[in-house]
TORVO-480997 format. One record per residue (C-alpha): x, y negated, z; residue number from 1. Coordinates in Angstrom, 2 decimals. Example, Ala and Ser with C-alpha at 12.3 -4.5 7.8 and 13.67 -1.06 7.14 Angstrom:
BEGIN
REC      east     north        up   kolza
REC     12.30      4.50      7.80       1
REC     13.67      1.06      7.14       2
This chain:
BEGIN
REC      east     north        up   kolza
REC     93.78   -109.67    -44.30       1
REC     95.03   -107.20    -46.78       2
REC     92.96   -104.49    -47.83       3
REC     94.43   -101.37    -49.05       4
REC     92.06    -99.69    -51.50       5
REC     93.72    -96.36    -51.05       6
REC     93.38    -96.57    -47.22       7
REC     89.63    -97.43    -47.50       8
REC     89.13    -94.53    -49.91       9
REC     91.01    -92.05    -47.70      10
REC     89.08    -93.36    -44.64      11
REC     85.76    -92.93    -46.47      12
REC     86.76    -89.51    -47.87      13
REC     87.69    -88.47    -44.27      14
REC     84.41    -89.80    -42.88      15
REC     82.42    -87.98    -45.62      16
REC     84.34    -84.69    -45.04      17
REC     83.76    -84.99    -41.29      18
REC     80.14    -85.77    -41.70      19
REC     79.69    -82.88    -44.14      20
REC     81.47    -80.52    -41.61      21
REC     79.39    -81.89    -38.81      22
REC     76.16    -81.40    -40.77      23
REC     77.24    -77.82    -41.70      24
REC     78.04    -77.12    -38.02      25
REC     74.68    -78.45    -36.90      26
REC     72.78    -76.45    -39.66      27
REC     74.58    -73.37    -38.56      28
REC     73.63    -73.99    -34.86      29
REC     69.97    -74.50    -35.93      30
REC     70.05    -71.31    -37.93      31
REC     71.63    -69.41    -34.98      32
REC     69.01    -70.95    -32.65      33
REC     66.22    -69.69    -34.90      34
REC     67.80    -66.19    -35.01      35
REC     68.15    -66.24    -31.17      36
REC     64.58    -67.28    -30.89      37
REC     63.48    -64.46    -33.26      38
REC     65.53    -61.90    -31.27      39
REC     64.03    -63.26    -28.04      40
REC     60.42    -62.95    -29.37      41
REC     61.15    -59.55    -30.73      42
REC     62.55    -58.33    -27.50      43
REC     59.88    -60.04    -25.34      44
REC     57.08    -58.78    -27.71      45
REC     58.25    -55.13    -27.17      46
REC     58.22    -55.72    -23.41      47
REC     54.64    -57.28    -23.56      48
REC     53.56    -54.49    -25.84      49
REC     54.89    -51.85    -23.46      50
REC     53.23    -53.59    -20.51      51
REC     49.95    -53.69    -22.28      52
REC     50.24    -49.94    -23.07      53
REC     50.93    -49.23    -19.39      54
REC     47.94    -51.47    -18.28      55
REC     45.73    -49.83    -20.75      56
REC     46.68    -46.27    -19.46      57
REC     46.07    -47.46    -15.94      58
REC     42.69    -48.89    -16.97      59
REC     41.74    -45.77    -18.68      60
REC     42.62    -43.61    -15.70      61
REC     40.61    -45.85    -13.49      62
REC     37.54    -45.81    -15.67      63
REC     37.83    -42.04    -16.02      64
REC     38.12    -41.61    -12.32      65
REC     35.03    -43.82    -11.82      66
REC     33.15    -42.03    -14.42      67
REC     33.93    -38.63    -12.80      68
REC     32.96    -39.87     -9.38      69
REC     29.66    -41.24    -10.76      70
REC     28.98    -37.98    -12.72      71
REC     29.69    -35.92     -9.56      72
REC     27.36    -38.11     -7.54      73
REC     24.59    -37.80    -10.06      74
REC     25.11    -33.96    -10.16      75
REC     24.91    -33.88     -6.27      76
REC     21.80    -36.01     -6.23      77
REC     20.26    -33.77     -8.94      78
REC     21.01    -30.51     -7.05      79
REC     19.60    -32.17     -3.84      80
REC     16.37    -33.14     -5.72      81
REC     16.09    -29.64     -7.30      82
REC     16.34    -28.12     -3.69      83
REC     13.77    -30.40     -2.34      84
REC     11.55    -29.68     -5.31      85
REC     11.87    -25.93     -4.82      86
REC     11.23    -26.19     -1.04      87
REC      8.08    -28.34     -1.60      88
REC      6.94    -25.78     -4.27      89
REC      7.31    -22.90     -1.91      90
REC      5.48    -24.80      0.85      91
REC      2.73    -25.67     -1.62      92
REC      2.38    -21.98     -2.76      93
REC      2.32    -20.77      0.84      94
REC     -0.38    -23.28      1.81      95
REC     -2.37    -22.52     -1.28      96
REC     -2.11    -18.76     -0.75      97
REC     -3.25    -19.21      2.96      98
REC     -6.18    -21.25      1.83      99
REC     -7.25    -18.81     -0.77     100
REC     -7.00    -15.87      1.64     101
REC     -8.81    -17.85      4.32     102
REC    -11.49    -18.64      1.78     103
REC    -11.82    -15.04      0.55     104
REC    -11.91    -13.68      4.13     105
REC    -14.77    -16.00      4.98     106
REC    -16.74    -14.84      2.02     107
REC    -16.03    -11.24      2.87     108
REC    -13.69    -10.28      0.12     109
REC    -11.17     -7.67      1.41     110
REC     -7.46     -8.41      1.45     111
REC     -5.00     -6.62     -0.77     112
REC     -3.82     -4.53      2.19     113
REC     -7.43     -3.58      3.07     114
REC     -8.02     -2.58     -0.52     115
REC     -4.87     -0.38     -0.63     116
REC     -5.88      1.17      2.64     117
REC     -9.28      2.08      1.13     118
REC     -7.60      3.39     -2.04     119
REC     -5.45      5.74      0.14     120
REC     -8.57      6.92      2.12     121
REC    -10.44      7.58     -1.05     122
REC     -7.49      9.61     -2.40     123
REC     -7.29     11.71      0.79     124
REC    -11.16     12.21      0.77     125
REC    -11.10     13.24     -2.95     126
REC     -8.47     15.78     -2.33     127
REC    -10.45     17.16      0.71     128
REC    -13.57     17.32     -1.37     129
REC    -11.61     19.21     -4.15     130
REC    -10.24     21.61     -1.57     131
REC    -13.58     22.19     -0.11     132
REC    -15.24     22.62     -3.44     133
REC    -12.53     25.25     -4.36     134
REC    -12.95     27.01     -1.01     135
REC    -16.75     27.19     -1.50     136
REC    -16.28     28.37     -5.11     137
REC    -14.04     31.17     -3.91     138
REC    -16.47     32.02     -1.15     139
REC    -19.25     32.30     -3.72     140
REC    -17.21     34.43     -6.05     141
REC    -16.35     36.79     -3.08     142
REC    -20.06     36.94     -2.10     143
REC    -21.14     37.59     -5.63     144
REC    -18.49     40.35     -6.01     145
REC    -19.53     41.96     -2.71     146
REC    -23.21     41.91     -3.80     147
REC    -22.53     43.59     -6.96     148
REC    -20.79     46.42     -5.47     149
């Protein structure tokens, strides 16, 4: 078996170049795979971000709607409670007024209407008395004048 030293060196050199080319090619593929992963993550992260923004807007609208509904319900209940309170207050005032008027009537205190009627009568009588007094005064003056003549 003859060994050719040049053939062995050439073969080793060929294997070494092929190995280096293979490693370079594999390194490039790893580099490209990393860039592809980065591009995919970047693209997907934008999609995920946009989906999160959309979901956030939907959630905000749902919460706002629920808050508005709750606010309206509280407002309606408040209005209803105020109406009931006003009605109860009016009923209480009416009952109290009737009770006071009844008690005053039993004691003999005249009602407002009776007092107003009496005031009107007193005013009429006062006018009549004044008219009568003037009439009598004129009659006296005429009599005195007739007696002096």
